C-alpha positions, 0 to 999 in steps of 0.5 A, spaced: 941 722 877 936 724 870 938 719 864 941 722 858 935 723 852 939 719 847 938 713 853 930 713 851 931 713 844 936 708 844 931 703 849 925 705 844 929 703 838 931 697 842 924 695 844 921 697 837 926 692 834 924 687 839 918 686 836 921 683 830 923 677 834 917 677 839 911 679 834 906 681 839 904 687 836 905 690 843 912 691 845 911 696 840 908 701 843 912 701 849 918 703 845 914 709 842 913 711 848 920 711 849 921 714 844 917 720 846 920 720 852 927 721 849 924 727 844 921 731 851 927 729 855 931 733 849 927 739 849 925 740 856 929 737 863 925 732 866 927 728 873 927 721 872 920 720 876 917 724 871 921 721 865 918 714 868 911 717 868 911 720 862 913 713 859 908 709 863 903 714 861 904 715 853 905 707 853 899 706 856 895 711 852 897 708 845 895 701 848 889 703 850 888 708 843 891 701 839 885 696 842 879 701 842 880 706 837 885 703 831 884 695 831 877 696 831 878 698 823 882 692 821 878 687 824 872 689 818 873 681 815 868 676 818 874 671 818 873 665 823 866 667 824 861 661 826 857 658 820 850 661 823 853 668 822 853 667 815 847 664 814 841 669 811 847 674 808 845 677 802 849 678 795 849 679 788 850 672 783 856 674 778 855 668 775 849 664 773 848 657 778 844 651 776 843 644 780 850 640 779 853 647 776 857 652 780 856 660 780 859 666 783 856 671 789 858 677 791 858 681 798 858 688 799 862 686 805 867 680 806 864 674 808 868 669 811 874 673 809 873 674 802 868 678 798 867 673 792 864 665 793 863 660 789 856 658 790 851 652 789 844 652 788 837 647 788 834 652 783 837 655 777 838 663 778 840 667 773 847 672 774 845 679 777 839 676 781 840 677 789 841 671 793 841 669 800 846 664 804 841 658 806 848 654 808 855 652 807 857 646 804 865 645 805 868 651 801 861 653 797 856 657 799 849 654 798 844 660 796 836 661 794 833 667 791 833 672 796 
């Protein structure tokens, strides 16, 4: 006995909705796999083992695509990286900085999750100069001329 095509559609929708309750961003791929099997079962006559194999392969292929292809493009920020990874980064000073005064530095790509940071320096540096991150002091970056 082969399950009806709409069983797969309902099961797929249920798995996708379950993702809202259990936010792991993992169940959704099995739900999409079930939707694919439902659409294929609507178009072609599949046996139950073929449907299960198609569901397994489609789900695993989507999980693999997520982790190997798509997820990498979402991880472009460096939030959560160690301080040592930030030291040495070069940015453009958009607000002049002097001892005991704060300035602003902008980076081409996000550093610790932000493009722009408030910075301090030991020597006066004019806006428009390239600066290098020397250290992290709380929520400020300490910079020096690059």
